[in-house]
C-alpha positions in Angstrom: 0.0 0.0 0.0 1.4 3.4 -1.0 1.8 6.0 1.7 0.2 9.4 1.0 1.8 12.5 2.6 0.7 16.0 3.2 1.8 18.8 0.8 1.2 22.5 0.7 0.6 22.5 4.5 3.5 24.4 5.9 6.9 23.1 7.0 5.6 21.5 10.1 3.1 19.3 8.3 4.6 18.8 4.9 5.7 15.2 4.3 3.6 13.8 7.2 2.0 10.4 6.3 -1.8 10.4 6.0 -2.5 6.6 6.2 -0.2 5.1 8.9 -2.3 2.3 10.2 0.6 0.5 11.7 2.0 3.6 13.4 -1.0 5.9 14.1 1.1 8.0 16.4 2.9 9.3 13.3 -0.2 10.1 11.3 -1.3 13.6 10.3 -4.2 13.4 12.8 -1.9 13.0 15.8 0.5 15.6 14.5 -2.3 18.2 14.1 -3.5 17.4 17.7 0.0 17.8 19.1 0.4 21.1 17.3 -3.0 22.4 18.6 -2.2 21.3 22.2 1.3 22.9 22.1 -0.2 26.1 20.8 -2.8 26.1 23.5 -5.7 26.4 21.1 -7.2 22.9 21.1 -7.0 19.5 22.7 -7.8 15.9 21.9 -11.1 14.3 23.0 -13.2 11.3 22.0 -17.0 11.2 21.6 -19.5 8.5 20.8 -22.9 9.0 19.2 -25.8 6.6 20.0 -28.4 5.9 17.4 -32.0 6.9 18.4 -34.2 4.2 19.8 -37.0 3.3 17.5 -40.7 3.2 18.4 -42.4 0.4 16.5 -46.0 0.2 15.6 -45.9 -3.1 13.7 -45.2 -5.5 16.6 -45.9 -6.1 20.3 -43.0 -8.1 21.7 -40.9 -5.0 22.3 -40.7 -3.2 25.7 -44.1 -1.6 26.4 -43.9 2.2 26.9 -45.1 2.7 30.6 -47.5 5.5 29.9 -51.3 5.8 30.4 -53.5 8.2 28.4 -56.9 9.5 29.3 -59.3 12.0 27.9 -59.0 14.2 31.0 -55.2 14.8 30.5 -53.6 15.9 27.3 -50.2 14.4 28.3 -49.7 10.8 29.4 -49.2 9.7 32.9 -46.3 7.3 33.9 -47.3 3.9 35.1 -46.2 3.0 38.7 -43.3 0.5 38.9 -45.3 -1.5 41.4 -47.9 -2.4 38.8 -46.2 -4.2 35.9 -48.3 -5.4 33.0 -47.6 -8.6 31.1 -48.1 -8.7 27.3 -51.0 -10.8 26.2 -50.5 -14.0 24.1 -53.8 -13.9 22.2 -53.2 -11.0 19.9 -54.4 -10.9 16.3 -52.2 -9.9 13.4 -53.9 -7.5 11.1 -52.4 -5.7 8.0 -53.1 -2.2 9.5 -49.6 -1.1 10.2 -50.5 -0.8 13.9 -49.4 -2.7 17.0 -51.5 -5.8 17.7 -51.9 -4.4 21.2 -54.2 -1.7 19.9 -57.2 -3.8 18.8 -56.8 -6.2 21.7 -60.1 -6.1 23.6 -58.8 -5.8 27.2 -55.0 -5.3 27.5 -55.0 -1.5 26.9 -58.0 -0.8 29.3 -57.0 0.5 32.7 -57.7 3.4 35.1 -55.8 6.6 35.8 -52.8 5.8 38.0 -52.8 9.1 39.8 -56.4 9.5 40.8 -57.2 5.8 40.8 -60.5 6.3 39.0 -61.8 7.1 35.5 -61.1 5.2 32.3 -57.6 5.3 30.7 -55.7 3.6 28.0 -52.2 2.1 28.1 -49.8 3.1 25.4 -49.9 0.3 22.7 -46.7 1.2 20.8 -43.5 -0.6 21.9 -39.8 0.3 22.1 -37.3 -1.3 19.7 -34.9 -4.2 20.3 -32.0 -2.4 22.1 -34.2 -1.4 25.0 -34.5 -4.7 26.8 -31.0 -6.1 26.4 -29.5 -2.8 27.5 -30.4 -3.6 31.2 -31.0 -7.4 31.3 -27.7 -7.8 33.1 -29.4 -6.1 36.0 -32.5 -8.2 35.7 -30.6 -11.5 35.6 -29.4 -10.7 39.1 -33.0 -10.5 40.3 -34.9 -13.3 38.4 -37.6 -13.7 41.1 -38.0 -10.1 42.1 -41.5 -8.9 41.2 -41.6 -5.4 42.9 -39.7 -3.6 40.1 -37.3 -4.1 37.3 -34.5 -5.3 39.6 -33.5 -5.7 43.2 -31.0 -3.0 44.2 -29.0 -5.0 46.8 -28.4 -7.7 44.2 -27.2 -5.2 41.6 -24.7 -3.8 44.2 -23.1 -7.2 44.9 -23.4 -8.7 41.4 -22.0 -5.8 39.2 -19.9 -5.5 37.3 -20.2 -8.8 35.6 -16.9 -10.7 35.2 -17.3 -11.5 31.5 -19.7 -10.9 28.6 -19.6 -13.1 25.6 -21.3 -12.0 22.4 -20.9 -11.4 18.7 -18.7 -8.5 17.3 -21.8 -7.1 15.5 -23.2 -6.2 18.9 -20.4 -3.8 19.7 -21.9 -0.8 18.0 -25.4 -1.3 19.3 -26.0 -3.6 22.2 -22.8 -3.0 24.1 -22.9 0.8 23.7 -26.5 0.9 24.8 -25.7 -1.3 27.8 -22.9 1.0 29.0 -25.2 4.0 28.5 -28.1 2.5 30.4 -25.8 1.3 33.2 -24.1 4.7 33.7 -27.5 6.6 33.7 -28.8 4.8 36.8 -25.3 5.0 38.3 -25.4 8.8 38.1 -28.9 8.6 39.6 -27.5 6.6 42.6 -29.6 3.5 41.7 -26.7 1.1 40.8 -23.1 1.1 41.6 -20.0 0.7 39.4 -18.8 2.5 36.4 -19.1 -0.4 34.0 -21.6 -3.2 33.5 -19.0 -5.8 32.5 -15.3 -6.2 33.2 -14.3 -8.1 30.1 -15.7 -8.8 26.7 -15.1 -11.9 24.7 -16.3 -12.0 21.1 -17.4 -15.2 19.5 -16.6 -16.2 16.0 -18.7 -15.5 12.9 -20.4 -18.3 10.9 -19.3 -17.9 7.3 -21.2 -19.1 4.2 -19.6 -21.0 1.3 -18.7 -17.7 -0.4 -16.5 -16.7 2.6 -18.9 -14.0 3.7 -20.9 -14.0 6.9 -23.8 -16.4 6.7 -27.0 -14.4 6.2 -30.5 -15.1 4.8 -30.5 -11.7 3.1 -27.3 -12.6 1.3 -28.7 -15.9 0.2 -25.5 -17.9 1.3 -27.1 -20.0 4.0 -26.3 -23.7 3.5 -28.9 -26.4 4.2 -26.4 -29.3 4.3 -26.5 -31.7 7.1 -23.3 -32.7 8.9 -23.1 -36.0 10.7 
């Protein structure tokens, strides 16, 4: 691979390699950072951007949004943590583009949680996949706890987890969300510890016959039987 260098950038930067993957400390990026810090006009910092969580109207097995709506109040009212609601199993799938929870005859019907009277309706939209696995490491420590999402004493003694094993494709979604969700209740004084896990071990990828990762969308999933 040929090495590209900076030109027409002043004596301090001319000739500095642009693509130095093996020696990143010699790259133009690091040299510009060093120059800015020496001049006292800038410094190096790292930032991470999380994708927005999606609200889905086409399914019901996502995390329910804990809000109750009523005609008396224009804004929804949060559901109390002491009154969890399980998702029904007798939903009907209709091609309406709406959540199957919406036409269910009974699930969405409730009363206003603040006043305790008057009809109200639970939110029928659900949150996307990253919501639940972002805090299941806390729930696993309290499998029989039914008074809230997790038992605080268990999270204090069980976190951080010693090791997390998962696929590398989870690194930019699941693992980032897990760290974000763990640090938010940490800052609120709910859980302890700066990190949810101490170590990460990535498992291997299953490849198709073409050498690419096996995927139904790629059409390279083999149906052969191995004995």
